[in-house]
C-alpha positions as CSV (number, residue, x, y, z in Angstrom):
1,M,80.0,186.2,144.7
2,I,79.1,184.8,141.4
3,P,82.6,183.3,140.4
4,R,82.3,181.3,143.7
5,R,79.6,179.7,142.7
6,L,80.6,178.9,139.6
7,L,83.7,177.5,140.3
8,L,81.9,175.5,143.1
9,V,79.6,174.0,139.7
10,C,82.1,173.5,137.9
11,L,84.3,171.5,140.8
12,L,81.2,169.2,141.7
13,P,81.3,166.7,139.0
14,V,84.8,166.0,139.5
15,A,83.8,165.9,143.2
16,L,81.3,163.5,142.6
17,G,82.6,161.2,139.4
18,G,84.5,159.2,142.1
19,C,81.5,158.5,144.2
20,L,79.0,157.3,141.1
21,A,82.3,155.5,140.3
22,K,82.3,153.9,143.4
23,T,78.5,153.0,143.3
24,A,78.5,152.1,139.9
25,F,81.2,149.7,141.3
26,D,79.6,148.1,144.0
27,I,76.7,147.7,141.9
28,A,78.2,145.8,139.7
29,T,80.0,143.6,141.9
30,A,77.3,143.3,144.2
31,P,75.8,139.9,142.6
32,V,79.4,137.6,143.1
33,R,79.8,139.5,146.8
34,V,76.4,137.8,147.9
35,V,77.2,134.3,145.9
36,S,80.5,134.5,147.2
37,K,78.5,135.1,150.9
38,G,76.4,132.1,150.3
39,V,79.3,129.6,149.3
40,D,81.1,130.6,152.4
41,L,78.0,129.6,154.6
42,A,77.0,126.5,152.5
43,T,80.8,125.4,153.7
44,T,82.9,124.6,156.0
45,S,86.8,124.9,155.8
46,Q,89.6,122.4,156.8
47,S,89.9,124.4,160.1
48,E,86.6,125.0,161.3
49,S,86.0,121.2,160.6
50,D,89.3,120.3,163.1
51,E,87.4,122.9,165.0
52,N,84.3,121.3,165.3
53,R,85.9,118.5,165.9
54,G,88.2,119.0,168.7
55,R,85.4,120.5,170.5
56,E,83.3,117.1,170.3
57,I,86.0,115.6,171.4
58,R,86.5,117.5,174.3
59,R,82.5,117.4,175.2
60,Q,83.2,113.7,175.4
61,E,86.1,113.4,177.1
62,E,84.8,115.6,179.8
63,R,81.4,113.2,179.8
64,L,83.4,110.3,180.5
65,G,86.0,112.6,183.3
66,K,82.3,113.0,184.8
67,L,80.8,109.1,184.2
68,E,84.4,107.7,185.6
69,R,84.0,109.7,189.2
70,D,80.5,108.7,189.1
71,Y,80.9,105.0,188.5
72,E,83.9,105.4,191.3
73,K,81.2,106.9,194.1
74,Q,78.6,104.5,192.8
75,L,81.0,101.4,193.3
76,D,81.7,102.5,196.7
77,A,78.4,102.9,197.5
78,C,77.4,99.5,196.3
79,E,80.7,98.2,198.2
80,N,78.8,99.4,201.5
81,G,75.5,97.5,200.3
82,N,73.5,99.9,198.7
83,R,71.9,98.1,195.6
84,R,70.6,101.0,193.9
85,A,74.1,102.4,193.7
86,C,74.9,99.0,192.0
87,D,72.2,99.2,189.6
88,D,73.3,102.7,189.2
89,A,77.0,101.7,188.2
90,R,76.1,99.0,185.8
91,D,74.1,101.5,183.8
92,T,77.0,104.0,184.1
93,Y,79.6,101.7,183.0
94,A,77.3,100.9,180.2
95,E,77.5,104.5,179.0
96,M,81.1,104.6,179.6
97,Q,81.5,101.7,177.3
98,Q,79.4,103.4,174.6
99,I,81.5,106.3,175.1
100,I,84.6,104.9,174.8
101,P,85.2,103.9,171.5
102,T,84.5,107.4,170.6
103,I,86.8,109.4,171.5
104,P,90.1,108.7,169.8
105,Y,93.3,106.9,171.6
106,Q,96.0,109.5,172.0
107,P,99.4,107.6,173.5
108,K,100.6,109.6,176.7
109,D,104.7,111.2,175.8
110,D,106.8,109.6,178.6
């Protein structure tokens, strides 16, 4: 029984040496990892910027499409004599005119 304990006691430092070295390495590199994580959070990559811009353009296009549909309905009601629809159509058209310049022009492929 004693030789088994002796063997265990002798092998314990060798086995734990890797764990201690890894822990020391983790402690030494922790400040670098914290700073790099902070930089990653503080900056936006070009691809993230492009994705965000694409989302914003899609939202504006969706909003413009909804306004165009509403505008058509309001014009139909206006032509049928609904004065309130005429006022709404004017307001909708004004909002459309504000959104249109913010959407980049993309020529259609023929």
